[in-house]
VEXMI-167468 format. One record per residue: residue number from 0; y, z, x of N, C-alpha, C in turn; residue in three letters. Coordinates in pm, 1 decimal. Layout:
! VEXMI-167468
SITE:rose:ny:nz:nx:cay:caz:cax:cy:cz:cx:vovex
SITE:NUM:Y:Z:X:Y:Z:X:Y:Z:X:ALA
...
//
This chain:
! VEXMI-167468
SITE:rose:ny:nz:nx:cay:caz:cax:cy:cz:cx:vovex
SITE:0:1731.3:-42.4:821.2:1781.8:-109.2:688.9:1897.3:-31.1:686.7:UNK
SITE:1:1899.6:52.2:762.8:1989.0:168.5:744.2:2012.0:217.2:611.9:UNK
SITE:2:1929.3:275.1:551.3:1893.6:332.8:449.1:1762.6:372.9:379.1:UNK
SITE:3:1719.4:469.1:277.4:1541.3:486.8:242.8:1567.6:324.9:200.4:UNK
SITE:4:1453.5:267.5:241.1:1405.2:121.3:147.3:1345.4:181.8:23.2:UNK
SITE:5:1260.6:284.0:-7.0:1216.1:308.0:-123.5:1289.4:324.4:-212.5:UNK
SITE:6:1416.3:381.0:-209.9:1456.4:449.2:-288.9:1579.0:300.6:-342.8:UNK
SITE:7:1599.3:207.7:-258.8:1712.0:87.0:-291.8:1678.9:11.4:-434.5:UNK
SITE:8:1779.8:1.4:-513.6:1756.0:-11.6:-687.1:1757.6:-198.4:-662.8:UNK
SITE:9:1645.5:-233.3:-727.4:1641.0:-361.7:-761.2:1596.6:-341.0:-952.0:UNK
SITE:10:1695.5:-412.8:-989.9:1728.7:-413.9:-1131.9:1728.3:-304.2:-1197.3:UNK
SITE:11:1812.7:-230.3:-1120.3:1885.9:-74.0:-1162.6:1788.0:32.0:-1122.5:UNK
SITE:12:1617.9:-43.7:-1084.3:1570.0:71.6:-1060.7:1483.2:94.0:-915.3:UNK
SITE:13:1488.5:191.2:-856.1:1449.9:217.9:-731.9:1278.6:152.7:-710.4:UNK
SITE:14:1301.5:102.9:-578.9:1185.7:-2.2:-536.9:1031.3:112.1:-605.7:UNK
SITE:15:1038.6:239.8:-516.9:934.5:310.9:-528.5:915.5:343.8:-656.5:UNK
SITE:16:994.3:370.8:-804.7:964.3:368.5:-924.1:899.7:269.4:-980.0:UNK
SITE:17:974.9:145.6:-902.5:894.1:42.8:-993.8:742.6:33.0:-944.8:UNK
SITE:18:676.9:63.6:-813.2:571.2:58.3:-790.9:473.9:187.5:-876.2:UNK
SITE:19:524.7:282.3:-880.0:502.5:382.6:-916.0:463.2:347.1:-1070.1:UNK
SITE:20:528.5:300.8:-1160.3:534.9:239.3:-1267.7:411.5:133.3:-1290.2:UNK
SITE:21:382.6:49.5:-1190.9:267.1:-35.5:-1174.9:157.7:48.3:-1166.6:UNK
SITE:22:141.1:103.3:-1073.8:28.5:179.5:-1027.3:-35.3:266.4:-1138.7:UNK
SITE:23:38.7:316.8:-1189.8:34.1:434.3:-1339.5:-75.7:368.0:-1418.2:UNK
SITE:24:-48.7:212.1:-1446.6:-133.2:149.1:-1542.8:-244.7:127.2:-1479.1:UNK
SITE:25:-278.8:163.5:-1342.6:-435.8:133.1:-1285.0:-476.6:240.9:-1261.2:UNK
SITE:26:-444.2:325.0:-1132.2:-483.0:436.3:-1067.6:-490.0:561.5:-1169.8:UNK
SITE:27:-545.9:637.5:-1128.3:-599.5:792.6:-1222.9:-503.1:900.5:-1190.6:UNK
SITE:28:-422.5:887.4:-1045.2:-352.1:942.5:-970.4:-274.8:910.5:-889.8:UNK
SITE:29:-144.1:906.4:-859.8:-46.4:842.9:-718.7:28.3:972.0:-664.9:UNK
SITE:30:1.8:942.3:-568.0:2.8:1008.1:-430.1:114.0:966.9:-343.3:UNK
SITE:31:241.4:993.1:-334.7:334.2:993.4:-192.2:343.3:1027.2:-76.5:UNK
SITE:32:272.4:925.1:-12.0:319.4:971.3:173.0:446.7:951.6:200.9:UNK
SITE:33:514.0:1106.5:166.0:646.8:1112.5:211.6:720.1:1115.4:341.5:UNK
SITE:34:621.0:1136.5:452.5:672.7:1102.9:580.2:703.4:1272.8:652.1:UNK
SITE:35:829.3:1242.2:698.2:854.1:1367.7:705.1:995.6:1415.0:640.2:UNK
SITE:36:1032.3:1361.4:547.4:1126.7:1393.3:428.6:1092.8:1364.6:280.0:UNK
SITE:37:993.9:1466.2:233.4:923.0:1449.8:149.3:1022.2:1464.7:30.9:UNK
SITE:38:1127.2:1547.6:9.8:1231.0:1585.7:-42.2:1302.0:1468.5:-133.1:UNK
SITE:39:1297.4:1358.2:-25.0:1369.9:1254.2:-108.0:1295.9:1212.5:-217.0:UNK
SITE:40:1151.2:1217.8:-244.5:1109.4:1203.6:-342.1:1071.7:1289.3:-482.7:UNK
SITE:41:1096.3:1417.8:-422.7:1072.7:1507.3:-535.5:1079.8:1486.3:-662.4:UNK
SITE:42:1196.2:1404.0:-718.4:1267.6:1435.6:-822.2:1163.8:1318.7:-892.6:UNK
SITE:43:1082.8:1251.3:-859.8:1003.5:1132.8:-955.6:883.1:1209.8:-1010.5:UNK
SITE:44:834.5:1323.0:-962.7:743.2:1442.1:-1056.5:608.0:1409.8:-995.2:UNK
SITE:45:580.2:1366.1:-886.6:456.3:1303.3:-840.3:408.9:1406.4:-718.7:UNK
SITE:46:253.6:1407.2:-671.7:286.2:1439.8:-575.3:325.4:1394.7:-416.7:UNK
SITE:47:394.5:1469.6:-367.3:443.7:1435.4:-227.8:416.3:1493.3:-121.9:UNK
SITE:48:325.5:1419.2:-25.8:240.3:1502.3:71.0:351.1:1452.5:250.9:UNK
SITE:49:363.2:1540.2:324.3:412.7:1497.6:481.0:294.1:1490.1:559.3:UNK
SITE:50:306.3:1416.5:686.9:241.9:1327.4:711.5:220.7:1459.0:833.7:UNK
SITE:51:66.0:1471.6:852.2:3.4:1563.2:960.7:18.6:1545.6:1090.7:UNK
SITE:52:87.6:1370.8:1104.3:95.3:1302.0:1230.1:230.9:1294.4:1249.8:UNK
SITE:53:297.1:1357.7:1197.4:459.9:1319.6:1230.5:494.4:1210.2:1306.3:UNK
SITE:54:597.6:1070.7:1260.2:625.8:999.7:1346.5:506.1:908.9:1418.8:UNK
SITE:55:400.4:918.8:1334.9:299.3:807.7:1369.0:292.6:674.7:1307.3:UNK
SITE:56:380.6:664.7:1213.5:402.8:573.1:1112.2:295.4:542.1:994.8:UNK
SITE:57:240.5:411.3:956.7:170.3:392.7:836.8:62.4:435.1:861.5:UNK
SITE:58:-7.6:459.4:963.7:-148.2:520.2:1000.0:-143.7:643.1:932.9:UNK
SITE:59:-13.0:719.9:1006.8:12.2:875.6:923.9:2.8:872.7:795.3:UNK
SITE:60:76.9:770.5:708.0:77.2:764.5:581.1:-67.8:756.3:527.4:UNK
SITE:61:-146.9:638.6:562.7:-272.4:619.0:499.5:-327.0:770.0:507.3:UNK
SITE:62:-327.3:826.9:578.9:-430.3:947.3:655.8:-390.7:1068.0:551.0:UNK
SITE:63:-271.4:1091.4:533.8:-208.4:1182.3:405.4:-258.8:1168.2:295.1:UNK
SITE:64:-251.0:1021.4:255.4:-323.6:957.9:103.1:-451.5:1007.3:106.0:UNK
SITE:65:-518.8:921.8:205.4:-650.7:956.0:220.7:-708.7:1108.7:214.8:UNK
SITE:66:-647.7:1167.4:300.1:-709.2:1325.3:278.8:-651.5:1397.9:151.0:UNK
SITE:67:-612.4:1327.0:97.6:-586.7:1456.5:-48.4:-634.9:1362.4:-161.7:UNK
SITE:68:-716.5:1241.9:-142.6:-778.5:1146.3:-212.2:-897.2:1210.9:-265.1:UNK
SITE:69:-954.7:1227.2:-369.9:-1062.7:1258.2:-458.8:-1178.9:1160.2:-476.0:UNK
SITE:70:-1108.9:1067.0:-477.4:-1209.2:944.8:-534.4:-1265.0:867.9:-400.5:UNK
SITE:71:-1331.5:775.9:-434.2:-1395.5:731.4:-307.1:-1334.6:624.2:-291.3:UNK
SITE:72:-1255.9:548.3:-343.2:-1188.9:457.0:-284.1:-1035.5:484.2:-327.7:UNK
SITE:73:-944.4:420.2:-270.2:-807.2:420.4:-304.6:-709.7:330.0:-254.2:UNK
SITE:74:-627.5:273.7:-357.1:-536.9:166.5:-345.5:-428.5:235.6:-248.9:UNK
SITE:75:-334.7:138.2:-163.5:-219.2:151.9:-79.8:-189.5:89.5:-121.2:UNK
SITE:76:-9.9:100.1:-105.0:86.9:-7.2:-89.7:215.8:47.2:-35.5:UNK
SITE:77:280.3:18.8:51.7:408.1:25.9:131.3:501.7:40.1:16.1:UNK
SITE:78:592.8:143.0:74.2:688.3:178.7:-41.9:836.3:53.8:-54.7:UNK
SITE:79:799.8:-25.3:1.1:914.6:-155.7:12.4:871.8:-284.1:-26.2:UNK
SITE:80:791.4:-306.8:-90.9:693.3:-430.8:-131.2:723.1:-405.3:-288.6:UNK
SITE:81:807.0:-477.6:-320.7:885.1:-485.1:-445.3:816.2:-540.0:-633.7:UNK
SITE:82:743.2:-654.3:-507.2:656.7:-734.7:-595.3:501.4:-700.3:-635.7:UNK
SITE:83:429.8:-594.7:-571.7:326.9:-528.1:-599.8:316.5:-462.7:-739.3:UNK
SITE:84:227.8:-563.1:-794.4:220.5:-565.3:-938.8:68.5:-498.7:-1011.7:UNK
SITE:85:98.9:-481.4:-1143.9:-19.4:-392.8:-1178.8:-124.6:-525.5:-1142.4:UNK
SITE:86:-107.1:-610.1:-1180.9:-211.9:-722.0:-1169.5:-262.4:-755.2:-1023.2:UNK
SITE:87:-169.4:-707.5:-923.4:-219.5:-715.9:-776.9:-310.5:-613.2:-780.3:UNK
SITE:88:-284.5:-461.6:-811.4:-363.6:-317.3:-803.5:-509.6:-360.0:-891.2:UNK
SITE:89:-508.9:-409.6:-995.8:-606.1:-405.1:-1096.0:-745.0:-529.1:-993.0:UNK
SITE:90:-680.1:-613.7:-935.7:-745.3:-697.0:-865.5:-819.8:-644.0:-761.7:UNK
SITE:91:-726.5:-548.8:-649.4:-812.8:-483.2:-557.5:-889.7:-352.0:-625.7:UNK
SITE:92:-846.5:-297.6:-756.1:-919.0:-194.0:-779.0:-1073.7:-267.6:-809.4:UNK
SITE:93:-1069.0:-389.8:-870.9:-1182.2:-439.6:-915.0:-1303.9:-502.1:-780.9:UNK
SITE:94:-1220.4:-571.5:-699.8:-1319.0:-560.0:-606.9:-1335.7:-444.6:-501.4:UNK
SITE:95:-1317.6:-328.1:-510.0:-1334.9:-171.5:-454.9:-1473.2:-145.1:-515.1:UNK
SITE:96:-1462.9:-151.9:-706.0:-1572.1:-144.6:-783.4:-1713.2:-172.4:-745.6:UNK
SITE:97:-1685.8:-322.5:-709.8:-1804.6:-429.9:-656.7:-1817.9:-374.6:-501.9:UNK
SITE:98:-1746.6:-321.8:-445.4:-1774.9:-304.2:-276.1:-1857.4:-162.4:-290.4:UNK
SITE:99:-1817.9:-76.5:-414.8:-1890.5:53.5:-437.3:-2024.4:1.5:-499.7:UNK
SITE:100:-2053.6:-65.8:-561.6:-2118.0:-107.8:-621.2:-2264.1:-132.2:-524.3:UNK
SITE:101:-2210.5:-257.8:-443.8:-2287.0:-275.7:-342.1:-2322.6:-175.4:-246.0:UNK
SITE:102:-2236.1:-74.6:-226.1:-2290.8:38.5:-105.8:-2409.8:121.1:-220.0:UNK
SITE:103:-2386.9:132.3:-344.0:-2509.3:206.8:-396.3:-2643.7:128.0:-387.5:UNK
SITE:104:-2646.3:-9.0:-368.6:-2763.9:-69.9:-352.6:-2819.1:-67.9:-214.1:UNK
SITE:105:-2760.1:-34.1:-121.7:-2790.6:-50.7:-3.9:-2854.6:102.7:34.3:UNK
SITE:106:-2965.0:96.0:101.0:-3059.5:182.5:125.3:-3005.1:326.3:217.7:UNK
SITE:107:-2904.3:257.4:285.7:-2813.6:302.7:405.1:-2730.5:380.9:380.3:UNK
SITE:108:-2667.4:331.4:261.4:-2561.9:392.7:198.9:-2420.7:319.4:261.4:UNK
SITE:109:-2452.3:216.0:333.1:-2342.2:94.2:431.3:-2289.2:24.9:306.1:UNK
SITE:110:-2187.3:-5.8:378.0:-2111.0:-131.9:295.0:-1968.1:-161.2:329.4:UNK
SITE:111:-1856.5:-242.2:261.6:-1754.3:-275.3:267.7:-1664.3:-114.8:271.2:UNK
SITE:112:-1525.5:-98.9:357.1:-1542.2:37.6:333.3:-1367.2:-5.6:336.6:UNK
SITE:113:-1328.2:-147.5:388.3:-1209.8:-180.1:278.9:-1144.8:-321.3:246.8:UNK
SITE:114:-1065.2:-326.5:152.8:-1050.8:-473.9:66.4:-916.5:-497.8:105.4:UNK
SITE:115:-908.7:-592.4:234.3:-760.6:-633.2:252.3:-710.4:-766.1:202.6:UNK
SITE:116:-643.4:-806.9:184.3:-580.2:-942.9:158.2:-503.6:-1023.9:239.0:UNK
SITE:117:-547.9:-1138.2:281.3:-505.8:-1232.2:369.9:-421.2:-1352.9:285.7:UNK
SITE:118:-298.0:-1322.4:321.3:-238.2:-1386.4:218.6:-138.7:-1497.1:339.7:UNK
SITE:119:-169.9:-1642.6:333.2:-56.1:-1722.6:361.5:-120.4:-1716.9:507.5:UNK
SITE:120:-263.4:-1659.3:550.3:-255.7:-1626.3:687.1:-278.3:-1509.6:759.3:UNK
SITE:121:-142.3:-1415.5:674.2:-163.5:-1294.6:753.8:-255.0:-1179.7:661.0:UNK
SITE:122:-279.0:-1121.2:732.3:-366.5:-976.7:694.8:-241.9:-912.8:640.6:UNK
SITE:123:-278.7:-787.9:518.9:-196.7:-732.3:443.2:-300.2:-597.2:429.5:UNK
SITE:124:-273.1:-483.5:555.7:-332.7:-422.1:563.8:-260.0:-259.3:469.4:UNK
SITE:125:-97.7:-300.6:423.7:-45.9:-198.0:391.9:-46.0:-234.1:206.4:UNK
SITE:126:-132.8:-357.4:201.7:-145.4:-357.6:5.1:-289.9:-414.5:29.2:UNK
SITE:127:-357.8:-289.6:7.1:-528.9:-281.2:13.8:-609.7:-180.6:-36.3:UNK
SITE:128:-713.6:-190.4:-3.7:-778.7:-63.5:-106.9:-863.0:-9.3:16.3:UNK
SITE:129:-882.7:84.5:48.1:-969.6:184.2:136.3:-1088.5:291.0:78.0:UNK
SITE:130:-1161.2:257.8:120.7:-1274.3:398.6:89.8:-1266.7:507.1:178.9:UNK
SITE:131:-1298.4:638.3:110.1:-1220.5:733.6:199.1:-1332.6:767.2:327.3:UNK
SITE:132:-1447.1:711.5:342.1:-1534.1:745.1:444.7:-1429.6:692.4:571.6:UNK
SITE:133:-1355.5:626.8:547.4:-1269.4:572.1:698.9:-1204.6:683.0:731.4:UNK
SITE:134:-1178.8:785.1:670.4:-1078.9:911.6:716.2:-1098.0:915.7:886.5:UNK
SITE:135:-1235.9:982.1:897.1:-1264.6:1056.1:1027.9:-1226.3:931.5:1130.1:UNK
SITE:136:-1250.4:837.0:1116.5:-1204.0:723.1:1239.4:-1065.4:682.1:1218.6:UNK
SITE:137:-1001.3:716.1:1091.2:-841.1:685.1:1129.5:-765.2:784.2:1203.6:UNK
SITE:138:-842.8:961.1:1174.2:-787.7:1041.1:1203.8:-798.9:1044.9:1397.7:UNK
SITE:139:-949.8:1001.2:1458.3:-973.6:971.9:1580.7:-863.7:877.2:1660.5:UNK
SITE:140:-793.1:766.4:1566.2:-695.1:725.4:1618.6:-535.2:758.3:1615.9:UNK
SITE:141:-550.8:831.7:1519.3:-434.9:878.3:1534.9:-427.2:1007.1:1645.2:UNK
SITE:142:-523.3:1072.6:1649.7:-532.1:1204.6:1770.4:-499.3:1123.5:1896.5:UNK
SITE:143:-582.2:982.4:1908.4:-587.9:944.4:2063.4:-418.6:848.8:2094.5:UNK
SITE:144:-336.1:864.9:1945.6:-174.1:808.9:1984.8:-211.1:648.8:1973.5:UNK
SITE:145:-346.9:590.0:1908.8:-358.6:420.4:1909.2:-273.9:441.0:1692.5:UNK
SITE:146:-193.5:371.0:1740.7:-95.8:391.8:1598.2:-87.3:226.7:1515.1:UNK
SITE:147:-167.1:128.3:1628.9:-162.1:8.2:1608.0:-250.9:15.0:1441.6:UNK
SITE:148:-184.4:-29.1:1335.4:-253.4:-50.0:1190.5:-394.9:-151.6:1206.7:UNK
SITE:149:-335.9:-268.9:1245.2:-408.3:-375.8:1289.3:-549.5:-340.3:1361.8:UNK
SITE:150:-528.7:-270.4:1495.7:-623.4:-241.8:1560.2:-709.1:-145.7:1472.9:UNK
SITE:151:-687.8:-66.4:1441.0:-778.1:37.0:1353.2:-832.2:-71.2:1242.5:UNK
SITE:152:-773.6:-123.4:1144.3:-862.6:-188.4:1061.4:-938.8:-326.1:1120.8:UNK
SITE:153:-934.1:-369.8:1245.5:-1041.6:-447.3:1309.2:-1174.2:-363.4:1302.3:UNK
SITE:154:-1178.3:-271.5:1333.4:-1267.0:-227.0:1340.2:-1388.1:-139.5:1200.8:UNK
SITE:155:-1327.2:-195.2:1085.7:-1344.9:-160.7:946.6:-1455.9:-222.7:954.9:UNK
SITE:156:-1535.0:-240.8:864.7:-1646.2:-303.2:769.1:-1549.9:-363.7:653.4:UNK
SITE:157:-1451.8:-451.1:667.8:-1378.9:-468.5:566.8:-1375.1:-627.7:527.4:UNK
SITE:158:-1334.7:-639.2:399.8:-1357.7:-760.1:317.2:-1167.0:-815.9:323.9:UNK
SITE:159:-1171.2:-912.8:357.5:-1076.0:-1006.7:373.9:-1061.7:-1118.4:286.4:UNK
SITE:160:-992.9:-1066.0:208.5:-982.3:-1122.1:37.8:-898.5:-1243.7:20.1:UNK
SITE:161:-929.7:-1355.1:-47.9:-841.4:-1450.8:-53.6:-716.9:-1403.5:-165.8:UNK
SITE:162:-588.3:-1427.8:-43.6:-484.6:-1396.1:-123.9:-423.0:-1506.7:-239.6:UNK
SITE:163:-473.6:-1611.8:-221.4:-461.4:-1710.5:-291.7:-494.0:-1644.0:-447.2:UNK
SITE:164:-624.4:-1632.4:-437.2:-655.0:-1585.1:-553.5:-605.7:-1454.4:-630.1:UNK
SITE:165:-575.3:-1372.9:-506.1:-488.3:-1262.8:-603.7:-335.3:-1298.3:-659.8:UNK
SITE:166:-285.2:-1390.2:-566.3:-169.2:-1434.5:-617.3:-171.9:-1501.8:-813.7:UNK
SITE:167:-289.0:-1595.3:-765.0:-287.3:-1628.7:-887.8:-328.0:-1562.4:-1034.1:UNK
SITE:168:-421.1:-1426.7:-969.7:-434.7:-1348.0:-1081.3:-287.0:-1251.3:-1126.6:UNK
SITE:169:-219.7:-1240.8:-1036.3:-96.7:-1171.3:-1045.7:24.9:-1255.5:-1123.4:UNK
SITE:170:-4.2:-1404.3:-1113.9:83.9:-1477.3:-1157.3:204.9:-1525.2:-1069.4:UNK
SITE:171:220.0:-1468.7:-971.7:328.8:-1478.5:-864.0:341.0:-1595.9:-740.6:UNK
SITE:172:418.6:-1653.0:-696.1:385.2:-1738.3:-584.9:316.3:-1619.9:-476.1:UNK
SITE:173:216.4:-1666.8:-398.4:199.0:-1603.4:-321.2:276.4:-1492.8:-186.3:UNK
SITE:174:373.4:-1571.8:-144.1:505.4:-1507.0:-38.0:527.1:-1394.4:-113.3:UNK
SITE:175:543.5:-1401.5:-251.9:608.7:-1269.7:-320.3:558.7:-1181.0:-268.1:UNK
SITE:176:450.3:-1157.4:-296.5:316.3:-1030.9:-332.0:333.0:-952.5:-212.2:UNK
SITE:177:325.7:-975.0:-72.8:315.8:-898.5:-8.1:443.7:-864.4:60.6:UNK
SITE:178:561.1:-943.2:19.1:709.0:-967.6:84.9:758.6:-830.0:87.3:UNK
SITE:179:771.1:-774.3:193.5:881.7:-621.1:207.4:989.4:-657.1:250.1:UNK
SITE:180:1044.1:-557.5:263.4:1217.6:-574.7:286.9:1243.8:-466.5:454.7:UNK
SITE:181:1271.3:-513.7:525.9:1299.9:-446.1:627.0:1435.9:-464.0:718.5:UNK
SITE:182:1503.3:-564.4:646.6:1610.4:-577.2:671.9:1725.0:-601.0:571.5:UNK
SITE:183:1831.4:-580.2:550.7:1948.4:-646.3:461.4:1931.0:-790.8:400.0:UNK
SITE:184:1924.1:-856.1:437.6:1835.4:-1017.0:408.6:1788.2:-1022.2:329.2:UNK
SITE:185:1661.1:-918.6:374.7:1505.4:-979.5:282.2:1564.2:-867.1:146.4:UNK
SITE:186:1629.8:-771.9:112.2:1693.8:-690.9:50.6:1766.8:-797.6:-76.3:UNK
SITE:187:1861.7:-870.3:-4.5:1930.7:-974.1:-69.1:1816.7:-1087.2:-127.4:UNK
SITE:188:1729.5:-1130.1:-63.5:1635.4:-1200.6:-106.8:1576.3:-1120.5:-217.3:UNK
SITE:189:1513.0:-1059.3:-200.9:1428.5:-959.6:-328.3:1518.4:-985.0:-487.2:UNK
SITE:190:1675.1:-972.1:-437.5:1733.8:-944.2:-540.5:1804.1:-1094.1:-590.4:UNK
SITE:191:1773.0:-1151.7:-516.6:1802.6:-1305.5:-576.5:1673.1:-1373.4:-630.5:UNK
SITE:192:1537.7:-1309.1:-600.2:1461.9:-1340.0:-657.7:1442.1:-1275.9:-804.4:UNK
SITE:193:1451.4:-1173.8:-809.1:1494.2:-1109.0:-973.1:1628.9:-1180.0:-1032.6:UNK
SITE:194:1696.4:-1236.6:-1022.3:1832.0:-1313.3:-1069.7:1916.4:-1160.5:-1104.9:UNK
SITE:195:1958.9:-1056.8:-990.9:2025.0:-968.6:-993.5:2128.4:-948.7:-884.6:UNK
SITE:196:2249.5:-941.6:-930.1:2345.1:-914.3:-830.9:2343.1:-789.1:-726.3:UNK
SITE:197:2278.9:-672.0:-793.8:2235.3:-583.2:-721.2:2317.5:-444.9:-703.1:UNK
SITE:198:2299.3:-367.2:-750.8:2386.5:-235.4:-736.9:2322.8:-165.9:-612.7:UNK
SITE:199:2426.2:-141.8:-574.9:2389.9:-63.5:-425.0:2339.6:-127.7:-315.7:UNK
SITE:200:2437.0:-195.0:-267.1:2400.1:-314.1:-84.9:2346.4:-242.8:-39.4:UNK
SITE:201:2245.5:-308.2:46.8:2187.2:-255.5:162.7:2284.4:-251.3:285.9:UNK
SITE:202:2287.4:-170.5:364.1:2449.4:-144.1:465.5:2370.2:-210.4:631.2:UNK
//
């Protein structure tokens, strides 16, 4: 993209601020995995964590967040998903609560460890809910240098949830919910969907 995707403005508001606003309506606590540049997010007034495994991509961000988490479940969202909304997070949280109730009923304490939506045939591990007990296995993957996110999630007891139902709950077309901005064209697409000409075009 040539710039920090999380800080790209949409409707005059940086993407990460939009996500925080939506998360705050659902989550008790918002943690930002700031990678190697936490100072970029200090103005937000939220907890910003450095990665314990620098340069290890999304797995390192999940590790940082789950290490700091104090609740059984956490919601995870990538910083460049501008259409992830309160309704999406509520939907994930509801499924996580149901999974935790199932764990409580299991004599061995086992059960679902992740709620991962499948939207139009694509798994979305960066818009998901994770149980904190996945942390040890995640750390082992990072220590081994296995950084592929989907390889790790394939070994979890995951509920691959219906993305169409999630989209219906959010009142959005399916393709918008997991939409992420990796290229300038993606940013322009997001601006177009919002009906804004855009301040601060991507370079």
